[in-house]
C-alpha positions as CSV (number, residue, x, y, z in Angstrom):
1,M,75.0,25.5,158.9
2,T,74.7,23.6,162.4
3,E,73.6,20.0,161.9
4,Q,70.4,20.4,163.4
5,A,69.3,23.6,160.9
6,S,70.9,21.4,158.1
7,A,68.6,18.2,159.3
8,A,65.0,20.4,159.3
9,Q,66.4,21.8,155.5
10,T,66.7,18.1,154.6
11,S,63.2,17.0,156.4
12,A,61.4,20.2,154.4
13,W,62.6,18.6,150.8
14,K,61.4,15.5,151.7
15,R,58.1,16.5,153.3
16,F,57.6,19.0,150.0
17,W,58.3,16.2,147.8
18,N,56.0,13.6,149.4
19,R,52.9,15.7,149.5
20,G,52.5,14.3,146.2
21,G,50.2,15.5,143.7
22,F,49.9,16.3,140.1
23,W,52.2,19.8,139.9
24,R,54.7,18.3,142.0
25,A,54.7,15.3,139.0
26,L,54.9,18.5,136.3
27,L,57.3,20.1,138.4
28,L,59.6,17.2,138.7
29,A,58.9,16.1,134.5
30,A,60.0,19.9,133.5
31,V,62.9,20.1,135.8
32,Y,63.7,16.8,134.2
33,L,63.5,18.2,130.5
34,G,65.3,21.5,131.0
35,V,68.5,19.5,132.5
36,Y,68.7,16.9,130.0
37,E,68.5,19.4,127.2
38,L,70.8,21.7,128.9
39,I,73.4,18.8,128.9
40,G,72.6,17.7,125.4
41,F,73.1,21.7,124.3
42,L,76.6,22.1,126.1
43,L,77.7,18.4,125.1
44,G,76.5,20.2,121.6
45,L,78.9,22.8,121.9
46,A,81.5,20.5,123.6
47,V,81.4,18.3,120.7
48,P,79.5,19.9,117.5
49,E,78.5,17.4,114.6
50,G,80.7,16.8,112.2
51,S,83.8,16.8,114.6
52,G,86.2,14.0,115.2
53,L,84.9,12.5,118.0
54,R,81.2,13.0,117.0
55,A,81.8,12.2,112.9
56,E,78.7,13.0,110.2
57,K,74.7,12.6,111.5
58,G,73.5,9.2,112.4
59,S,76.8,7.3,113.5
60,A,77.4,5.6,116.0
61,G,79.7,9.0,117.6
62,D,76.7,11.4,116.8
63,V,74.2,8.7,118.7
64,F,76.7,8.6,121.5
65,F,77.3,12.6,122.0
66,S,73.5,13.4,120.8
67,T,71.4,10.5,122.8
68,A,74.0,8.1,124.9
69,L,75.9,10.2,127.2
70,P,72.7,13.2,127.7
71,I,70.8,10.4,128.9
72,I,73.6,8.4,131.0
73,L,74.5,12.0,133.2
74,T,71.1,12.7,134.1
75,S,69.9,9.6,134.7
76,V,73.1,9.9,137.4
77,L,71.1,13.1,138.9
78,L,67.9,11.2,139.1
79,F,68.9,8.9,140.9
80,A,70.7,10.9,143.6
81,F,67.4,13.1,143.5
82,A,65.3,9.7,144.0
83,A,67.9,8.8,147.1
84,S,67.7,12.6,148.5
85,V,64.3,12.5,149.0
86,G,64.2,8.2,150.6
87,W,62.6,6.8,147.3
88,L,64.9,4.5,145.8
89,R,63.4,1.5,148.1
90,E,59.7,2.3,147.0
91,L,60.4,2.7,143.9
92,F,61.5,-0.4,143.0
93,A,59.9,-2.2,145.7
94,R,56.8,-4.7,144.1
95,Q,53.8,-3.0,143.5
96,R,51.1,-2.7,145.9
97,L,48.9,-2.9,143.1
98,G,48.6,-5.4,140.9
99,G,46.8,-5.9,137.1
100,H,44.3,-8.0,135.0
101,R,44.9,-10.7,133.0
102,W,44.3,-8.8,129.6
103,M,46.9,-5.5,130.8
104,W,49.6,-8.3,129.0
105,I,48.1,-7.7,125.5
106,A,50.1,-4.0,126.1
107,L,53.2,-6.2,126.8
108,I,53.5,-8.6,124.1
109,V,52.0,-6.0,121.2
110,V,55.0,-4.0,121.8
111,L,57.3,-6.8,122.4
112,V,56.3,-7.8,119.3
113,I,56.5,-5.0,117.3
114,N,60.5,-4.8,118.9
115,V,61.4,-7.8,118.1
116,A,59.8,-7.7,114.4
117,A,62.1,-4.7,113.8
118,L,65.5,-6.3,115.7
119,L,65.0,-9.1,113.2
120,S,64.6,-6.6,110.1
121,I,67.7,-4.7,110.4
122,D,70.5,-4.9,107.9
123,Y,73.0,-5.0,111.1
124,E,75.4,-5.7,107.9
125,K,74.7,-2.1,106.6
126,A,74.1,-0.3,110.6
127,G,77.8,-2.1,111.8
128,I,78.7,-3.2,115.3
129,P,79.3,0.1,116.1
130,L,76.3,1.7,115.6
131,V,74.4,-0.9,116.6
132,G,76.0,-1.0,120.0
133,T,75.7,2.5,120.6
134,W,72.2,2.2,120.1
135,L,71.6,-0.9,122.6
136,L,73.4,1.7,124.9
137,A,71.3,4.4,124.1
138,G,68.1,2.8,124.5
139,L,69.0,1.2,127.8
140,F,69.3,4.5,129.3
141,V,66.4,5.8,128.0
142,G,64.3,3.1,129.0
143,L,65.7,3.5,132.3
144,V,65.7,7.5,132.3
145,E,62.0,7.9,131.0
146,E,60.3,5.4,133.0
147,L,61.7,6.5,135.8
148,V,60.6,10.1,135.4
149,T,57.2,9.1,133.9
150,R,56.2,5.8,135.6
151,G,58.2,5.7,138.6
152,F,58.2,9.4,139.3
153,V,55.0,10.7,137.8
154,V,53.3,7.6,139.3
155,N,54.7,8.0,142.5
156,L,53.9,11.3,143.1
157,M,50.3,11.1,142.0
158,R,49.3,8.4,144.3
159,K,50.9,10.2,147.5
160,G,48.9,13.2,145.9
161,G,45.4,10.7,146.8
162,H,44.7,10.7,143.1
163,G,42.8,7.7,141.4
164,E,44.2,5.0,138.8
165,I,42.2,6.4,136.0
166,A,44.6,10.0,136.9
167,V,47.1,8.2,137.5
168,A,48.0,6.5,134.0
169,L,46.5,9.6,131.9
170,A,49.2,11.9,134.2
171,S,51.8,9.5,133.5
172,A,51.4,9.0,129.8
173,G,50.2,12.6,128.9
174,I,53.6,14.0,130.8
175,F,55.5,11.3,129.3
176,A,53.7,12.7,125.8
177,A,54.0,16.4,126.4
178,L,57.8,16.1,127.0
179,H,58.4,15.0,123.4
180,F,56.9,18.5,122.6
181,T,60.1,19.9,122.6
182,N,60.6,17.7,119.6
183,L,59.2,20.3,117.4
184,F,62.3,22.6,118.5
185,T,65.5,20.7,119.0
186,S,64.7,18.4,115.5
187,D,63.9,19.6,112.1
188,Q,60.6,17.2,112.2
189,G,57.5,19.5,111.4
190,L,54.2,20.3,113.3
191,G,52.6,17.1,111.8
192,T,55.1,14.9,112.9
193,T,55.5,16.1,116.0
194,L,51.5,15.9,117.0
195,L,51.3,12.4,115.8
196,Q,54.4,11.4,118.3
197,I,52.9,12.6,120.6
198,V,49.7,10.7,120.4
199,Y,52.0,8.1,119.7
200,T,53.9,8.2,123.0
201,F,50.8,9.2,125.0
202,A,49.4,5.6,124.1
203,F,52.7,4.0,124.6
204,G,52.6,5.7,128.0
205,I,49.4,4.2,129.3
206,C,50.8,0.7,127.0
207,M,53.8,1.1,129.7
208,Y,51.6,2.2,132.7
209,L,49.4,-1.4,132.6
210,I,52.5,-3.2,132.4
211,L,54.1,-1.6,135.2
212,R,50.6,-2.8,137.0
213,V,50.5,-6.3,135.9
214,T,54.2,-7.0,136.2
215,R,54.0,-4.9,139.8
216,T,57.8,-4.1,138.7
217,L,59.0,-1.1,137.4
218,I,61.8,-2.5,136.1
219,A,59.2,-4.3,133.6
220,P,58.6,-1.2,131.9
221,M,61.9,0.0,132.4
222,L,63.3,-2.9,129.3
223,V,60.8,-3.1,127.4
224,H,61.0,0.9,126.7
225,A,64.6,0.1,126.8
226,S,64.3,-1.9,123.7
227,T,61.9,0.1,121.8
228,D,63.9,3.0,121.0
229,P,67.1,0.8,119.0
230,S,64.8,-0.8,117.5
231,I,62.9,1.4,115.9
232,F,65.3,4.2,114.7
233,L,67.9,1.0,113.6
234,F,65.0,-0.2,111.5
235,G,64.2,3.3,110.3
236,A,67.8,3.9,109.2
237,H,68.8,0.3,107.8
238,P,65.9,-1.7,106.9
239,A,66.7,-5.2,105.4
240,A,65.5,-5.9,102.2
241,G,62.4,-7.9,101.7
242,N,61.7,-9.0,105.6
243,P,57.7,-9.5,105.9
244,L,58.2,-9.3,109.3
245,S,58.9,-5.3,108.4
246,I,55.7,-4.4,107.9
247,L,55.2,-4.6,111.9
248,P,57.5,-2.1,113.0
249,A,56.7,0.2,109.7
250,L,53.0,0.3,111.1
251,S,54.2,0.3,114.8
252,T,53.1,4.0,115.3
253,Y,49.3,2.9,114.3
254,I,49.5,-0.3,115.7
255,V,50.4,1.5,119.4
256,I,48.2,3.9,119.2
257,V,44.8,1.8,118.1
258,T,46.6,-0.7,121.3
259,G,46.6,2.0,123.9
260,F,43.8,4.1,123.6
261,V,41.5,0.8,122.9
262,L,43.4,-0.5,126.3
263,L,42.5,2.6,127.6
264,I,38.8,2.5,127.6
265,V,39.2,-1.2,129.2
266,F,40.9,0.2,131.7
267,I,38.6,3.0,132.9
268,V,35.5,0.8,132.9
269,S,37.7,-1.7,134.7
270,E,38.9,1.0,137.3
271,R,35.4,2.3,137.9
272,R,34.3,-0.9,138.5
273,R,37.2,-1.9,140.6
274,R,36.0,1.4,142.7
275,R,32.8,0.6,142.9
276,N,33.1,-2.8,144.5
277,E,35.5,-1.1,147.1
278,V,32.8,1.6,147.7
279,S,30.0,-1.4,148.2
280,A,31.7,-3.7,150.1
281,P,32.1,-2.5,153.6
282,A,28.2,-1.9,153.0
283,S,27.3,-5.7,152.2
């Protein structure tokens, strides 16, 4: 292939993604999910559950090979994709669109739950290796899932000319849909999976609002990174007699209520903002 043909192909690749739109966002999320599941499947074959390196389910080795390593490897591919289309700088630059003070509620609610969970874990029972492995896994889960849904999806929706209500709904909706595969890749039932989808949609709305109010993608990444380790470690190794444990125990329902209430407020606020923008030139 000549240098000119290679440059034309690269340019076509960038033009395709820079057109944006919902279907490109959906396609990218689906490819990400497929690659992540494939990496996890291959690692499962190479290092099966119960083997010497991985040990029993729920151990530090199991969490590393089943959760941390697949998401770490996937993150490398995602950053390579972002670099190939020239998005790295714009994804991590200060967001052009800010938020309202009420949006801080999303950040406060999620952080309070996470801190309460971290203070309600029996660390002696969990052990340093498991806690450290979950913190590593959580860091990359927050990085990757927010890069895909609050980074790529938001960017593609905006490039496609969609309004911010559609951007928020697509970002949270695709994020929730990604978790439907848990019905097939875990032993949880349909009812638990559906509740998880509702929770992740509400959580996705909260992360979008955090993106707006902080004006940086790094903020939802860090907040998300503190969520999975705290909730999973609390669920597996709760400390007895800690009154703070009521918050992480009810976190699913607290986040659902918070997310949907804030979504209603956001829709009303965004429609008012759009009306003001339309009427401003006339006045």
